[in-house]
N, C-alpha and C positions, 0 to 999 in steps of 0.2 A: 292836198294840204291838211295839216293836222287840224283837228276839232276837239270839242271836250268829250266826243264819244271815245276818244282814246282811253280816258279814265274809267271806261267800264271793263276794260281788260284786266286780266288776273294779275297782270305786273303792277297793278296799282291798288291791289287788295291790302288789307292790314298785314297779313302774313307776308306778302311779298316786300312791301315797303319798309318792314321790320326787318326783314333779312337783309335788306340792301343797306340800310342805315347801319346795322351792326358789322357789316363788311367794310364800310367807311373806316380807313385808318384813323384810330383815335389820336388826339394831341395830349398825351397824359402828364407833360409837366415833369418836373424832376423827380417828384415823389412817385408819380406813376411810373417813369422809366425805372426806378431803383426797384421795382417790384416789392416795396415794403408791405404793402396790404394785400391780404389774401381775399380775393373775389369770389362770390358765388350768389346765386339766386335764391329766394324764399317764396312761398306760396302766400304769404300774408304781407299785412302793410306794417308789420310790428316785428322787430327782431328781439328775439330773447335771449340775453346774455346771462351766463350762470356765473355766479360770484361764490368762489370756493375759498375757505379758510384752512385748506390742507397745507401743511408745510412738511420739512423733512424733520425727523426726529432720530435720536439715537437709539439703537436695540441694546438692552441690557444682556450680558452673557448670562447663559443659563447651563444646567447640566444637561449633558446628553440624555434623550429620552424623556426629558421632562416636558410639560406642557409649553407650549409656545406662547408668547406675548401677544395679547389681543390688541390689535390697532382700533384706535377710535375712528368711529365714521366721520368725515369731512362735514363741516357745516356750509350748507348749500342756500344761496339765495338767487331767485330769478329776476331779473331786472328788465323790464320791457323797454324797449326804444323805438318810437316810431320813424318811419323812413320819411324822407322829405319828397314832395311831388314838384318836379321840376318840369313844367311844360313850356315848350317853345313853338311859337307859331309863325307862319308866313303866308303871304296870300300871292297866288299865281292868277294873274287876270288872263282872260280868254285872248286879249290882244297880244300878249306877250308869246303865245304859241299859235297864233293865227298864221302867221307867214313863215313857219317853218317848213322848210322843203327837205325831202330826203335826200342823201348825198350817197351816192354810189349805191352798195347794197344795203344801206341802213334805211329801214322803214320809218314812217312816221311815228309809229309807237315807240321804236328805240330812240329817236331822236328827243321826244318828250321824256322818256324815261331817263335819258342821261341829263336832260334839263332838270328834272326834279331831283336827281341825285346830287347835283351840284348844289342846289339850294338846301337839300337835307345836311350836306356836308357843312354848310355854313352854321346852321342851328345846332349841329353835333359840337363844333368847337367852343360853342358858348357852354354848352352843357360840360364837356370834358374841363373846361376852366373852372367850373362850378365844384364839379367832384374833387378836382385837385385842391381846391379852397377849403373843401370840408375836411380832406385828409390832412392839410396842414394844420387846420385848427384843433382836429382831434388829437394830433400829437400833443398841441398846447394845453389840452384838457378841457376846452370849450368848443363844441361847433358852433359857428357863427353863421348867421344868414349873410345875405348880400349887403345889407345896411350897418353890418356889425351887431346886430342883435343875437343874444345868446338862444340857439334853438336847444342845444342840449348841453348840459353842463355835467361833464363825465366825473370830474372831482367830487361833486356834490352827490351825484347818484350812485356812485360807488362808496362814499362816505369815507373818502382819503382826503389827504392834504398834498399839495403840490411839493414835489422834492425840488430843493433848489441848491444852487452852489455859486458863491460869488468868487470872482476873480479880480483881485485888485491890479489891474492892468496899467493904471497910472502910476504904480509903484514899480520902478525898474529892478527893485531887489526881491519882488514876489517870484516865488518858486512856481511857475506856471505847470510845470510838469506835475509836481505834487499835488497841486489843486484838481487837475485832471484827473489824477488817480483816486482822489476823495471823491469825486462826483461818480466815477465807474462804482467804486464801492457802494455808494449809497443806493444805486439801481441794482447792483447783484444783491444787496440786502434784501431789497423787495421782492425779487424774482426769485430768491432761494436758490434752489438747484436748477432751475430752468435753462436748457441749453442756450447759449449766445454765440452766433457766429462771427460776430463783428461788432463795430462801435462807429457812430456816424453822428457828427454835430452839424446842424443846419443853423447857419448864422445870419443874422440881419447885417445889413453892409456896414453901420457903425462898429459893431461889435467886431467884425471880421477885420476891419481896417486896424484897430486897435489890437487885436490879438496877435497878427502878423507883424504889427511893427514893435512889440515887446522884444526886449533885448533877449530875455531867455529863450523867446523862440527863433530870432534870429540868429542867435548864436549856434542853436542845433543844426542850422542848414548853412552856416558860414562856409565849411569846407565840405559840406557834402556834395559830390561830382563838381568840384570846382564852383560851389556856390550857384547852380543852375537853379535853385528853387528861389534864390534871392533876385534872381535877373527875370525869371519869367512870371507870368501872371498865375497865381495860384489859386483862383478863385473855383476851379473845377474840382478841386479836391485835393489836399495834401495831407500825409500821416505826420502826426505828433501825438506822443503819448499812448500809442496804440489806439489811435482814433483817427478817422478821416474828417477833416475840417473843410468844409466849403460854404461859400457864400450862397444864400438863397435870396437872392433880391428880385423875386418874382411879385409883380403887381398887376392887378386888373383895374383901370380907371385910378382911383385914390386910394385904393385896398391893398395894403401890403400883406403877404401871405405869412411873413415873418417880421414881427416889429423890429425896427432898425438897430436897436441897442441890445437886444436879447439874442439868446442862442439855446438850442435845445439839443441835449446829448439823448441820442436814441440807441437803444439796444436792438441790433439786427438779428434775425433768424430765431426769435422766440415764438414757438407754435402758438397761433391764435391770439397773440398780442396785437396785431393790427389788422382788421377786417373791413372789408366793404361789401354790404348785402343790397341786392336788388330786388324790390317788390314788383309785383305785376303792374300794368298799366290798368287805368281805370275805363278799360274797354270790357264789352261783354264778353268777348271772345278770349279774353286773358284772365278771367276769374278763376282762381283755384289752381292756376298753372304755375310752374317755377318762373321767378322774374327774371327778365333779360336786361342787360345794361340799357339798351334803347328801344323804343317803339316809335312807330311812324304811322299815321294815317292821313287819307284825304277825304274832305268833306265839299260837296259841291256849294258853291254860294247861291242865293237866291236869285232867280231869273237866269240862270246860266251864265252868269258874268265872269266866273272863273271857279278856283278852287281854293279852300283853306288848307294849308298843310301845316301838320303838326309832327313835331318830334318831342317826346317826352323822356324822361329818366326818373325813376323813383328809388334813389340811393340813400343808405345811411353808412358812413364810415366812422369806425369807432376805434378807440385805444381802451382794449380791455384791461389794461394795468397801467393807468393814467400816471399814478405814483411811482412809476419805474422809468419815466421820462423824466430827466432833470432838466429844469430850467437854468440856465447860466447866465448870470449878469456880470457887467464890469462896473468897478467903482474906483 
């Protein structure tokens, strides 16, 4: 019969539990699935973001053999951004494991370990949803807490204004593709010569419905593959104006990840534009180490009545060029 003595095994050490929770498949959501954010660990609780004012310039022609033109050193500014501490806890009472019996070749320790992993997975799902929410709000320029409070105002910290583009979808004569091109040019101007591998717009559901119902958009697909796009559900993503448009109607509780009447044009493949950094856990064993996406530990409850299970993550997701994301509204 399994007892609390099982938790003295190395299988339930901080290192083993942390390894197991990081092996648990993540539930990344749409932004995580797109691979838009580059993830890495850091050794501190603060991420340092370098803001540079260097741009592209034209080099004047000179005589062969003459001195070369000296380039000016780019202006740099280091902007510190604190990571967030996201602890999740669950309690496993002694009675829950008291009647576990080994099955076949599975030992009592393995039975309890499998049970703990299932509880870890439940806690991890909440953390994955929170990281996805951070990434969605970072795209919009302000990283929000679960209650909607602003944790980090990227636009203010980087001293830039949000780039916007209105598309008058209520007017059937609006040249939607022209407006889309205008929005792309605004982002390209901010990014200068940075490489862009593609474009994507994440839309709130009201914006998306108005967009696909506009005559300019409908006519573009009226004859394409015998009108297949008009018959099928296009919410997964469809191309228009060299951009992938998709509805992002993800919510947790009452919190929408993208406001229903808005959309955000995102340049894809820009190096270092979207990043997620993970700080170490607040455990003694983790101080000074490179942060991992998830950590887990177990602590006995008083009088041996059970154990307290914790899974935590210490992330920060940032858009380092927040003015290169174009907020699109409809009027």
